[in-house]
ZADO-1210 file (C-alpha; in nm, 4 decimals, padded with zeros to 6 digits):
<atoms>
<atom x="-00.6131" y="01.7232" z="00.8236" code="MET" pos="1"/>
<atom x="-00.5705" y="01.5132" z="00.5108" code="ILE" pos="2"/>
<atom x="-00.3266" y="01.7241" z="00.3568" code="GLN" pos="3"/>
<atom x="-00.1183" y="01.7092" z="00.6756" code="ASP" pos="4"/>
<atom x="-00.0977" y="01.3678" z="00.6684" code="ILE" pos="5"/>
<atom x="-00.0485" y="01.4025" z="00.2968" code="ALA" pos="6"/>
<atom x="00.2406" y="01.5515" z="00.3714" code="LYS" pos="7"/>
<atom x="00.3860" y="01.2989" z="00.5816" code="LYS" pos="8"/>
<atom x="00.3553" y="01.0608" z="00.3195" code="ILE" pos="9"/>
<atom x="00.6826" y="00.9315" z="00.1056" code="THR" pos="10"/>
<atom x="00.6701" y="00.7612" z="-00.2172" code="TRP" pos="11"/>
<atom x="00.9911" y="00.4868" z="-00.1726" code="LEU" pos="12"/>
<atom x="00.9728" y="00.3490" z="-00.5291" code="GLY" pos="13"/>
<atom x="00.6932" y="00.0710" z="-00.6904" code="HIS" pos="14"/>
<atom x="00.4581" y="-00.0144" z="-00.3786" code="ASP" pos="15"/>
<atom x="00.6903" y="00.1081" z="-00.0988" code="SER" pos="16"/>
<atom x="00.5874" y="00.3728" z="00.1408" code="PHE" pos="17"/>
<atom x="00.6662" y="00.5378" z="00.4295" code="ARG" pos="18"/>
<atom x="00.4060" y="00.7257" z="00.6620" code="ILE" pos="19"/>
<atom x="00.5862" y="00.9575" z="00.9711" code="ASP" pos="20"/>
<atom x="00.2949" y="01.0240" z="01.1495" code="SER" pos="21"/>
<atom x="00.2361" y="00.9011" z="01.5327" code="GLU" pos="22"/>
<atom x="00.4841" y="00.6121" z="01.4210" code="LYS" pos="23"/>
<atom x="00.6971" y="00.5529" z="01.1520" code="THR" pos="24"/>
<atom x="00.4941" y="00.2957" z="00.9004" code="ILE" pos="25"/>
<atom x="00.6229" y="00.1470" z="00.6081" code="TYR" pos="26"/>
<atom x="00.4591" y="00.0078" z="00.3473" code="PHE" pos="27"/>
<atom x="00.5797" y="-00.3209" z="00.1175" code="ASP" pos="28"/>
<atom x="00.9874" y="-00.1829" z="00.1384" code="PRO" pos="29"/>
<atom x="01.1728" y="-00.2969" z="-00.1422" code="TYR" pos="30"/>
<atom x="01.5197" y="-00.1180" z="-00.2579" code="GLN" pos="31"/>
<atom x="01.5091" y="00.1504" z="-00.0371" code="ILE" pos="32"/>
<atom x="01.8258" y="00.3095" z="00.1248" code="SER" pos="33"/>
<atom x="01.8486" y="00.3129" z="00.4889" code="ALA" pos="34"/>
<atom x="01.5937" y="00.5506" z="00.6266" code="GLY" pos="35"/>
<atom x="01.4272" y="00.6013" z="00.9885" code="PRO" pos="36"/>
<atom x="01.3838" y="00.2741" z="01.1704" code="LYS" pos="37"/>
<atom x="01.0259" y="00.1794" z="01.1599" code="ALA" pos="38"/>
<atom x="00.7628" y="00.1059" z="01.4205" code="ASP" pos="39"/>
<atom x="00.5552" y="-00.0906" z="01.2136" code="ILE" pos="40"/>
<atom x="00.6129" y="-00.2514" z="00.8569" code="ILE" pos="41"/>
<atom x="00.2983" y="-00.3681" z="00.6324" code="LEU" pos="42"/>
<atom x="00.3536" y="-00.6472" z="00.3664" code="ILE" pos="43"/>
<atom x="00.1551" y="-00.7045" z="00.1374" code="THR" pos="44"/>
<atom x="00.1864" y="-01.0672" z="-00.0313" code="HIS" pos="45"/>
<atom x="00.5443" y="-01.3004" z="-00.0561" code="GLU" pos="46"/>
<atom x="00.6551" y="-01.1389" z="-00.4442" code="HIS" pos="47"/>
<atom x="01.0085" y="-01.0624" z="-00.3984" code="PHE" pos="48"/>
<atom x="00.9210" y="-00.6889" z="-00.5032" code="ASP" pos="49"/>
<atom x="00.7217" y="-00.6703" z="-00.1799" code="HIS" pos="50"/>
<atom x="00.8611" y="-00.9230" z="00.0552" code="CYS" pos="51"/>
<atom x="01.2203" y="-00.8091" z="00.0606" code="SER" pos="52"/>
<atom x="01.3713" y="-00.9743" z="00.4001" code="PRO" pos="53"/>
<atom x="01.7100" y="-00.7631" z="00.2976" code="GLU" pos="54"/>
<atom x="01.5086" y="-00.4200" z="00.2565" code="ASP" pos="55"/>
<atom x="01.3175" y="-00.4890" z="00.5984" code="VAL" pos="56"/>
<atom x="01.6342" y="-00.5518" z="00.8016" code="ALA" pos="57"/>
<atom x="01.7791" y="-00.1845" z="00.6776" code="LYS" pos="58"/>
<atom x="01.4609" y="-00.0413" z="00.8719" code="ILE" pos="59"/>
<atom x="01.3937" y="-00.3315" z="01.1255" code="GLN" pos="60"/>
<atom x="01.4672" y="-00.2153" z="01.5213" code="GLN" pos="61"/>
<atom x="01.4387" y="-00.3876" z="01.8431" code="GLU" pos="62"/>
<atom x="01.0570" y="-00.3152" z="01.8813" code="GLY" pos="63"/>
<atom x="00.9302" y="-00.3535" z="01.5116" code="THR" pos="64"/>
<atom x="00.5946" y="-00.4928" z="01.4549" code="VAL" pos="65"/>
<atom x="00.5769" y="-00.6804" z="01.1270" code="ILE" pos="66"/>
<atom x="00.2367" y="-00.7100" z="01.0294" code="VAL" pos="67"/>
<atom x="00.1776" y="-00.9658" z="00.7105" code="THR" pos="68"/>
<atom x="-00.0083" y="-01.2808" z="00.5533" code="GLU" pos="69"/>
<atom x="00.1083" y="-01.6028" z="00.6149" code="LYS" pos="70"/>
<atom x="00.3369" y="-01.7129" z="00.3199" code="ASP" pos="71"/>
<atom x="00.5311" y="-01.3357" z="00.3918" code="SER" pos="72"/>
<atom x="00.5621" y="-01.4413" z="00.7649" code="ALA" pos="73"/>
<atom x="00.7769" y="-01.7721" z="00.6906" code="SER" pos="74"/>
<atom x="01.0267" y="-01.5087" z="00.5228" code="LYS" pos="75"/>
<atom x="01.0542" y="-01.3014" z="00.7932" code="LEU" pos="76"/>
<atom x="01.2137" y="-01.2532" z="01.1629" code="GLN" pos="77"/>
<atom x="01.1188" y="-01.0569" z="01.4816" code="GLY" pos="78"/>
<atom x="00.7516" y="-00.9939" z="01.6081" code="ASP" pos="79"/>
<atom x="00.5584" y="-01.0741" z="01.2800" code="VAL" pos="80"/>
<atom x="00.1771" y="-01.0717" z="01.3582" code="ARG" pos="81"/>
<atom x="-00.0240" y="-01.2813" z="01.0728" code="ILE" pos="82"/>
<atom x="-00.3455" y="-01.1179" z="00.9305" code="MET" pos="83"/>
<atom x="-00.6282" y="-01.2471" z="00.6972" code="LYS" pos="84"/>
<atom x="-00.8492" y="-00.9963" z="00.5009" code="PRO" pos="85"/>
<atom x="-01.1378" y="-00.9040" z="00.7459" code="GLY" pos="86"/>
<atom x="-00.9233" y="-00.8813" z="01.0535" code="GLU" pos="87"/>
<atom x="-00.7997" y="-00.5983" z="01.2330" code="SER" pos="88"/>
<atom x="-00.5759" y="-00.5179" z="01.5034" code="LEU" pos="89"/>
<atom x="-00.4431" y="-00.2061" z="01.7010" code="LYS" pos="90"/>
<atom x="-00.0531" y="-00.1734" z="01.7790" code="ILE" pos="91"/>
<atom x="00.0509" y="00.1568" z="01.9880" code="ASP" pos="92"/>
<atom x="-00.2629" y="00.3441" z="01.8780" code="GLY" pos="93"/>
<atom x="-00.2522" y="00.2928" z="01.4977" code="VAL" pos="94"/>
<atom x="-00.5447" y="00.0853" z="01.3817" code="THR" pos="95"/>
<atom x="-00.4909" y="-00.1913" z="01.1247" code="ILE" pos="96"/>
<atom x="-00.7532" y="-00.3480" z="00.9169" code="GLU" pos="97"/>
<atom x="-00.6699" y="-00.6135" z="00.6407" code="ALA" pos="98"/>
<atom x="-00.8891" y="-00.6065" z="00.3282" code="VAL" pos="99"/>
<atom x="-00.8669" y="-00.8310" z="00.0390" code="PRO" pos="100"/>
<atom x="-00.6210" y="-00.7839" z="-00.2417" code="SER" pos="101"/>
<atom x="-00.5999" y="-00.9915" z="-00.5420" code="TYR" pos="102"/>
<atom x="-00.6523" y="-01.0301" z="-00.9458" code="ASN" pos="103"/>
<atom x="-00.9241" y="-01.0997" z="-01.1356" code="ARG" pos="104"/>
<atom x="-00.8277" y="-01.1558" z="-01.4934" code="ASP" pos="105"/>
<atom x="-00.5010" y="-01.2797" z="-01.4126" code="LYS" pos="106"/>
<atom x="-00.3180" y="-01.5551" z="-01.2073" code="ASP" pos="107"/>
<atom x="-00.0565" y="-01.3402" z="-01.0129" code="PHE" pos="108"/>
<atom x="-00.2427" y="-01.2910" z="-00.7159" code="HIS" pos="109"/>
<atom x="-00.5052" y="-01.5159" z="-00.6802" code="PRO" pos="110"/>
<atom x="-00.7802" y="-01.4875" z="-00.4438" code="GLN" pos="111"/>
<atom x="-00.7364" y="-01.7836" z="-00.2253" code="GLY" pos="112"/>
<atom x="-00.3993" y="-01.6903" z="-00.1465" code="ASN" pos="113"/>
<atom x="-00.5239" y="-01.4668" z="00.1483" code="GLY" pos="114"/>
<atom x="-00.3024" y="-01.1643" z="00.0396" code="TRP" pos="115"/>
<atom x="-00.3687" y="-00.8125" z="00.1462" code="LEU" pos="116"/>
<atom x="-00.4208" y="-00.4446" z="00.1133" code="GLY" pos="117"/>
<atom x="-00.4423" y="-00.2587" z="00.4287" code="PHE" pos="118"/>
<atom x="-00.6080" y="00.0554" z="00.5952" code="ILE" pos="119"/>
<atom x="-00.3780" y="00.1817" z="00.8584" code="VAL" pos="120"/>
<atom x="-00.5901" y="00.4834" z="01.0692" code="GLU" pos="121"/>
<atom x="-00.3186" y="00.7347" z="01.2085" code="THR" pos="122"/>
<atom x="-00.4063" y="01.0891" z="01.3750" code="ALA" pos="123"/>
<atom x="-00.7439" y="01.0260" z="01.2778" code="GLY" pos="124"/>
<atom x="-00.6939" y="00.9684" z="00.8983" code="VAL" pos="125"/>
<atom x="-00.7446" y="00.6382" z="00.7171" code="LYS" pos="126"/>
<atom x="-00.4881" y="00.5411" z="00.4678" code="ILE" pos="127"/>
<atom x="-00.5551" y="00.2395" z="00.2068" code="TYR" pos="128"/>
<atom x="-00.2806" y="00.0745" z="00.0286" code="HIS" pos="129"/>
<atom x="-00.4554" y="-00.1486" z="-00.2136" code="ALA" pos="130"/>
<atom x="-00.1439" y="-00.4215" z="-00.2525" code="GLY" pos="131"/>
<atom x="-00.1141" y="-00.6132" z="-00.5638" code="ASP" pos="132"/>
<atom x="-00.4999" y="-00.6042" z="-00.6858" code="THR" pos="133"/>
<atom x="-00.7299" y="-00.5380" z="-00.9570" code="ASP" pos="134"/>
<atom x="-01.0475" y="-00.3376" z="-00.9170" code="PHE" pos="135"/>
<atom x="-01.2531" y="-00.5309" z="-00.7203" code="ILE" pos="136"/>
<atom x="-01.6021" y="-00.5590" z="-00.5616" code="PRO" pos="137"/>
<atom x="-01.4795" y="-00.4910" z="-00.1753" code="GLU" pos="138"/>
<atom x="-01.3329" y="-00.1705" z="-00.3008" code="MET" pos="139"/>
<atom x="-01.6958" y="-00.0302" z="-00.3057" code="LYS" pos="140"/>
<atom x="-01.7294" y="-00.0298" z="00.0635" code="ASP" pos="141"/>
<atom x="-01.4266" y="00.0754" z="00.1824" code="LEU" pos="142"/>
<atom x="-01.4438" y="00.4057" z="00.3456" code="GLU" pos="143"/>
<atom x="-01.0908" y="00.5727" z="00.3345" code="VAL" pos="144"/>
<atom x="-00.9322" y="00.9138" z="00.3227" code="ASP" pos="145"/>
<atom x="-00.6055" y="00.8529" z="00.1140" code="ILE" pos="146"/>
<atom x="-00.5997" y="00.5521" z="-00.1117" code="ALA" pos="147"/>
<atom x="-00.2606" y="00.4480" z="-00.2742" code="LEU" pos="148"/>
<atom x="-00.3701" y="00.2723" z="-00.5733" code="ILE" pos="149"/>
<atom x="-00.1651" y="00.0750" z="-00.8267" code="PRO" pos="150"/>
<atom x="-00.1765" y="00.1846" z="-01.1853" code="VAL" pos="151"/>
<atom x="00.0824" y="00.0058" z="-01.4145" code="SER" pos="152"/>
<atom x="-00.1259" y="-00.2771" z="-01.5475" code="GLY" pos="153"/>
<atom x="00.0376" y="-00.6073" z="-01.6247" code="THR" pos="154"/>
<atom x="00.0173" y="-00.7902" z="-01.2576" code="TYR" pos="155"/>
<atom x="-00.2091" y="-00.5136" z="-01.1547" code="VAL" pos="156"/>
<atom x="-00.4878" y="-00.2651" z="-01.2449" code="MET" pos="157"/>
<atom x="-00.4097" y="-00.0218" z="-01.5670" code="THR" pos="158"/>
<atom x="-00.4636" y="00.3531" z="-01.5149" code="ALA" pos="159"/>
<atom x="-00.7966" y="00.3215" z="-01.6468" code="GLU" pos="160"/>
<atom x="-00.9072" y="00.0564" z="-01.3968" code="GLN" pos="161"/>
<atom x="-00.7229" y="00.2465" z="-01.1321" code="GLY" pos="162"/>
<atom x="-00.9447" y="00.5405" z="-01.2221" code="VAL" pos="163"/>
<atom x="-01.2630" y="00.3398" z="-01.1883" code="LYS" pos="164"/>
<atom x="-01.1351" y="00.1762" z="-00.8148" code="ALA" pos="165"/>
<atom x="-01.0384" y="00.5526" z="-00.7324" code="ALA" pos="166"/>
<atom x="-01.4213" y="00.6790" z="-00.8436" code="LEU" pos="167"/>
<atom x="-01.5858" y="00.3275" z="-00.6545" code="ALA" pos="168"/>
<atom x="-01.3776" y="00.4309" z="-00.3411" code="ILE" pos="169"/>
<atom x="-01.4169" y="00.7911" z="-00.3485" code="ASN" pos="170"/>
<atom x="-01.1107" y="00.8614" z="-00.1031" code="PRO" pos="171"/>
<atom x="-01.0057" y="01.2530" z="-00.0564" code="LYS" pos="172"/>
<atom x="-00.7026" y="01.2067" z="-00.1869" code="LEU" pos="173"/>
<atom x="-00.5777" y="00.9547" z="-00.4210" code="ALA" pos="174"/>
<atom x="-00.1874" y="00.8092" z="-00.4713" code="ILE" pos="175"/>
<atom x="-00.0663" y="00.6331" z="-00.8126" code="PRO" pos="176"/>
<atom x="00.1362" y="00.3406" z="-00.7126" code="MET" pos="177"/>
<atom x="00.3359" y="00.0362" z="-00.8628" code="HIS" pos="178"/>
<atom x="00.5427" y="00.2051" z="-01.1257" code="TYR" pos="179"/>
<atom x="00.8584" y="00.3195" z="-01.2172" code="GLY" pos="180"/>
<atom x="01.0241" y="00.0090" z="-01.1071" code="ALA" pos="181"/>
<atom x="00.8967" y="-00.3239" z="-01.1989" code="VAL" pos="182"/>
<atom x="00.6739" y="-00.2277" z="-01.4257" code="VAL" pos="183"/>
<atom x="00.4788" y="00.0984" z="-01.5766" code="GLY" pos="184"/>
<atom x="00.6008" y="00.4428" z="-01.6020" code="GLY" pos="185"/>
<atom x="00.5229" y="00.7981" z="-01.5248" code="ASP" pos="186"/>
<atom x="00.2849" y="00.7846" z="-01.8049" code="GLU" pos="187"/>
<atom x="00.0136" y="00.5863" z="-01.6229" code="ASP" pos="188"/>
<atom x="00.0356" y="00.8203" z="-01.3011" code="ALA" pos="189"/>
<atom x="-00.0115" y="01.0852" z="-01.5262" code="ALA" pos="190"/>
<atom x="-00.3030" y="00.9486" z="-01.7055" code="GLN" pos="191"/>
<atom x="-00.4412" y="00.8337" z="-01.4039" code="PHE" pos="192"/>
<atom x="-00.4648" y="01.2102" z="-01.2535" code="LYS" pos="193"/>
<atom x="-00.5746" y="01.3210" z="-01.5526" code="LYS" pos="194"/>
<atom x="-00.8723" y="01.0904" z="-01.5861" code="ASP" pos="195"/>
<atom x="-00.9668" y="01.1897" z="-01.2151" code="LEU" pos="196"/>
<atom x="-00.9909" y="01.5841" z="-01.2784" code="GLU" pos="197"/>
<atom x="-01.2726" y="01.7105" z="-01.1499" code="GLY" pos="198"/>
<atom x="-01.3682" y="01.3970" z="-00.9831" code="LYS" pos="199"/>
<atom x="-01.0948" y="01.3136" z="-00.7193" code="VAL" pos="200"/>
<atom x="-00.7976" y="01.4733" z="-00.6072" code="ASP" pos="201"/>
<atom x="-00.4505" y="01.2833" z="-00.6993" code="VAL" pos="202"/>
<atom x="-00.1454" y="01.3727" z="-00.6041" code="LEU" pos="203"/>
<atom x="00.1736" y="01.2554" z="-00.7720" code="ILE" pos="204"/>
<atom x="00.4818" y="01.1800" z="-00.5213" code="LEU" pos="205"/>
<atom x="00.8139" y="01.2236" z="-00.6064" code="PRO" pos="206"/>
<atom x="01.0113" y="00.9017" z="-00.5604" code="LYS" pos="207"/>
<atom x="01.2363" y="00.9480" z="-00.3128" code="LYS" pos="208"/>
<atom x="01.6028" y="00.8602" z="-00.3844" code="GLU" pos="209"/>
</atoms>
């Protein structure tokens, strides 16, 4: 089941993904080409490379539900639902849990902002999108099947810190993200996979052009 869902996850670059499961779900659409229309769009925080109204418009349709935090919500239109860490909701059978996402040793993503990571349960599989975060204590309590983990450093975890996060979360599958666009490169994803060999399965997705 994990592998079946993994095949339905498309990396659109940077932190942006599309899941083609029971519903069409996007995370942080940014610099995307037009794709399948979204049932659900999840936006982690208000920075331009995560909350992009221009990109949301490419995939938004009547009935699309956007789930985000208060700062991003003010920039978006349509059926926008605001969440805080610790809250959960269900949309057409898809369970969405908002979890903390913040920096510990830098100031780009303060904990006090209440910005988000998400755990989405679809087809019986829990997928965690960490958002822009460092390795934070809350990760040790997560129970997820697939974890999308930033690895580029600068604004988020380095690959080395991402490895520590993956070991703490212990998903059945980890997928590196947050590289190849604003900061970070393929070498960060490769290092992440190498350091987790024999410990956590890692899938490096090709970027969909």
